[in-house]
C-alpha positions in Angstrom: -78.8 91.9 1.2 -79.0 91.7 -2.9 -75.4 90.6 -2.9 -75.8 88.0 -0.4 -79.0 86.7 -2.2 -77.3 86.7 -5.5 -74.2 84.8 -4.0 -76.5 82.3 -2.5 -78.7 81.9 -5.5 -76.0 81.8 -8.3 -74.5 78.2 -7.5 -77.9 76.7 -8.3 -78.6 78.9 -11.0 -75.1 77.6 -12.5 -75.8 74.1 -12.1 -79.2 74.6 -13.9 -78.1 76.2 -16.8 -75.1 73.9 -17.1 -77.4 70.7 -16.9 -79.4 72.1 -19.7 -76.8 73.2 -22.1 -75.3 71.3 -24.9 -72.3 69.2 -23.7 -70.4 70.4 -26.2 -70.2 74.1 -24.7 -69.7 72.4 -21.3 -66.7 70.7 -22.1 -65.1 74.0 -23.4 -65.7 75.7 -20.3 -68.3 78.4 -22.3 -70.8 78.5 -19.7 -71.3 81.2 -17.3 -74.5 83.3 -17.3 -76.7 81.9 -19.8 -77.2 78.2 -21.2 -76.0 77.3 -24.5 -77.9 74.8 -27.0 -80.7 73.9 -24.5 -80.2 70.0 -24.0 -82.7 68.4 -21.5 -81.2 64.8 -22.3 -79.3 64.7 -19.0 -82.5 64.8 -17.0 -83.8 62.0 -19.4 -81.1 59.9 -18.3 -81.6 60.9 -14.5 -85.2 59.7 -14.8 -84.8 56.7 -16.8 -81.9 55.5 -14.2 -84.4 54.8 -11.3 -81.7 55.0 -8.3 -83.0 58.9 -7.6 -86.6 57.8 -7.1 -85.4 54.7 -5.1 -83.8 57.2 -2.9 -86.6 59.3 -2.7 -88.7 56.3 -1.8 -86.6 55.5 1.2 -86.1 58.8 2.4 -90.1 59.6 2.4 -90.3 56.3 4.4 -87.6 57.3 6.9 -89.0 60.7 7.1 -92.7 59.4 7.7 -92.0 56.6 9.9 -89.3 58.6 11.8 -91.4 61.6 12.8 -94.1 59.6 13.7 -92.2 57.7 16.2 -90.3 60.8 17.3 -93.5 62.8 18.2 -94.9 59.8 20.0 -91.7 59.2 22.4 -91.2 63.0 22.5 -94.4 64.3 23.7 -95.1 61.2 26.2 -91.8 62.4 27.5 -92.2 65.7 27.5 -95.9 65.6 29.2 -94.3 63.4 31.9 -91.5 65.9 32.7 -94.0 69.0 32.6 -95.6 67.5 35.8 -93.9 69.0 39.1 -95.4 66.0 40.7 -93.4 63.6 38.9 -90.9 62.0 41.3 -87.2 62.8 40.3 -88.5 65.3 37.2 -85.6 67.6 38.2 -83.1 64.6 38.0 -84.3 63.3 34.8 -84.3 66.4 33.6 -80.9 67.0 34.4 -79.7 64.1 32.6 -81.4 64.6 29.5 -79.8 68.3 29.6 -76.4 66.8 30.0 -76.7 64.9 26.6 -76.6 68.4 24.7 -73.0 69.0 26.1 -71.7 65.5 26.2 -72.5 62.6 23.6 -71.4 59.1 23.8 -69.6 59.5 20.3 -69.9 58.1 16.9 -68.0 54.5 17.9 -69.8 53.7 20.9 -73.0 54.8 19.6 -72.2 52.6 16.4 -71.7 49.7 18.5 -74.9 50.4 20.5 -76.6 50.2 17.2 -74.8 47.0 15.9 -75.8 45.3 19.6 -79.1 46.1 18.8 -79.4 44.6 15.5 -80.1 47.6 13.9 -77.1 48.0 11.3 -78.4 47.7 7.6 -82.3 47.8 8.4 -84.3 50.8 8.3 -84.8 50.8 11.8 -81.3 52.5 12.0 -82.5 55.6 10.3 -85.2 56.1 12.9 -84.5 55.0 16.1 -80.9 56.2 17.1 -81.8 60.1 16.6 -85.9 59.2 17.8 -85.5 62.0 20.5 -84.1 65.3 20.3 -83.3 67.0 23.4 -84.2 70.8 22.4 -87.5 69.6 20.9 -88.2 67.7 24.1 -87.7 70.9 26.3 -89.7 73.2 23.5 -92.7 70.5 24.0 -92.2 70.5 27.7 -92.6 74.0 28.1 -95.7 74.0 26.0 -97.1 71.0 28.3 -96.6 73.2 31.1 -98.5 76.0 30.2 -102.0 74.3 29.5 -104.1 75.2 32.3 -104.2 72.6 35.3 -107.8 73.2 35.5 -108.4 71.2 32.3 -106.8 67.8 33.5 -108.4 68.5 36.8 -111.9 68.4 34.7 -110.8 65.0 33.1 -109.9 63.2 36.2 -113.3 64.2 37.7 -114.8 62.3 34.4 -112.7 59.6 35.3 -109.6 59.7 32.5 -106.6 58.3 33.4 -103.0 60.2 32.8 -102.9 58.6 29.5 -106.5 59.4 28.5 -106.2 62.9 29.9 -103.0 63.0 27.7 -104.4 61.4 24.3 -108.1 63.2 24.6 -107.1 66.5 26.3 -103.5 67.6 26.3 -102.9 66.2 22.3 -105.7 67.9 20.6 -105.0 71.6 22.4 -101.1 71.1 21.1 -101.8 71.0 17.3 -99.5 73.5 17.2 -96.4 72.5 18.7 -96.9 68.9 17.3 -96.9 70.5 13.8 -94.0 72.4 14.4 -91.8 69.8 16.3 -93.3 67.3 13.7 -91.3 69.4 11.2 -88.5 70.2 12.8 -87.7 65.8 12.7 -89.1 65.7 9.1 -86.2 68.1 8.4 -83.8 66.5 10.3 -84.3 63.2 9.0 -84.5 64.4 5.1 -80.7 66.2 5.8 -79.5 62.9 7.6 -76.4 62.2 5.8 -73.9 60.3 8.3 -76.6 58.1 9.6 -77.2 56.2 6.7 -73.4 56.4 5.4 -72.4 54.7 8.6 -75.1 52.0 9.4 -76.3 51.1 5.8 -74.7 48.8 3.7 -77.3 47.3 1.1 -77.9 50.2 -1.6 -81.6 49.3 -1.8 -81.9 51.2 1.5 -80.0 54.1 0.9 -81.8 57.4 1.2 -81.8 60.3 -1.2 -78.4 62.2 0.1 -76.2 59.1 -0.1 -77.7 57.8 -3.6 -77.1 61.4 -4.6 -73.3 60.9 -3.4 -72.8 57.4 -5.1 -73.9 59.2 -8.3 -72.0 62.3 -8.2 -68.5 60.4 -7.1 -69.4 57.7 -9.7 -69.4 60.6 -12.8 -71.9 58.9 -14.4 -75.5 57.1 -14.3 -75.9 53.4 -15.6 -79.2 52.6 -16.5 -81.2 49.0 -16.8 -80.0 48.8 -20.3 -76.5 49.5 -19.5 -73.7 52.1 -19.5 -74.6 55.5 -20.8 -73.0 56.2 -24.0 -69.7 57.8 -24.6 -70.9 61.1 -25.4 -72.7 61.7 -22.3 -69.8 60.1 -20.0 -67.8 63.1 -21.2 -69.9 65.8 -19.5 -69.8 64.4 -16.3 -70.5 68.0 -15.1 -73.7 68.3 -16.9 -74.7 64.8 -15.4 -73.8 65.5 -12.2 -75.7 69.2 -11.9 -78.6 67.5 -13.3 -78.5 64.5 -10.7 -78.2 67.4 -7.8 -80.9 69.5 -9.2 -83.6 66.5 -9.7 -82.6 65.9 -6.1 -82.9 69.5 -4.6 -85.5 71.3 -6.5 -88.5 69.6 -4.5 -87.2 70.7 -0.9 -86.4 74.2 -2.5 -89.5 74.6 -3.9 -91.4 73.1 -0.5 -89.1 75.0 2.4 -90.2 78.7 1.6 -94.1 77.6 2.5 -92.9 75.6 5.7 -90.6 78.5 6.9 -92.9 80.1 8.9 -93.5 77.2 11.1 -89.8 77.2 12.0 -89.9 80.9 13.3 -93.3 79.9 15.1 -91.5 76.7 16.7 -88.5 78.8 18.0 -91.3 81.3 19.6 -93.4 78.4 21.3 -93.3 78.7 25.1 -91.2 81.6 25.2 -93.8 84.1 25.8 -96.9 83.4 27.5 -99.6 86.1 27.5 
């Protein structure tokens, strides 16, 4: 296990020590275990560039909006499918499960998104993947375990189906909402192919695509012009500084969220 951890963490450690080392040592390939000649000016250029923060802003918007939309649609569909009295419930469930094994493909999906006028808009980042079949099944299983007596008491008080869902079911389902919301948030945060296919305007690029543009370019350009020649030469330092700025926040937060993934995998699996 120690060996696995070391192999996993070393790439991140190597990027960190290269990004903070003096460019002369980096160009000579002298960095392996310890940083040499501490130099934080690469991080200064990353911060001044502004594209990383624009990518962060766009990603946070997509994650927040997309998670809210996905939770609303998924929970409503899951609640309806959890009712045995729903007409053609088994048929609808079968059609939904089929999508886990048979998909339309990239080109048909792109044509649908294009016909809906979503290409090169923020909605292309949140609507095409608004419902994940597996998340829908998890929520459906959770809702089906809620005692029917609670819903019957709501009907006696004059609540409609929507009222029962909003005032009784949702307050009792905070755990599954938190877990599935986390699943959707991570999925949108890591979305790379979607923006690469649907977005053309660089101002709409999320963090992942912005990072790709910077790494492929090999250098950063700020508002005052190109980076000086000395720093263009140390492309590895610049790329690694960009990667570290982009990944450190999620790496710090993820350990605190890991328990919710385990909890989400067990939701609805055991009833007791």
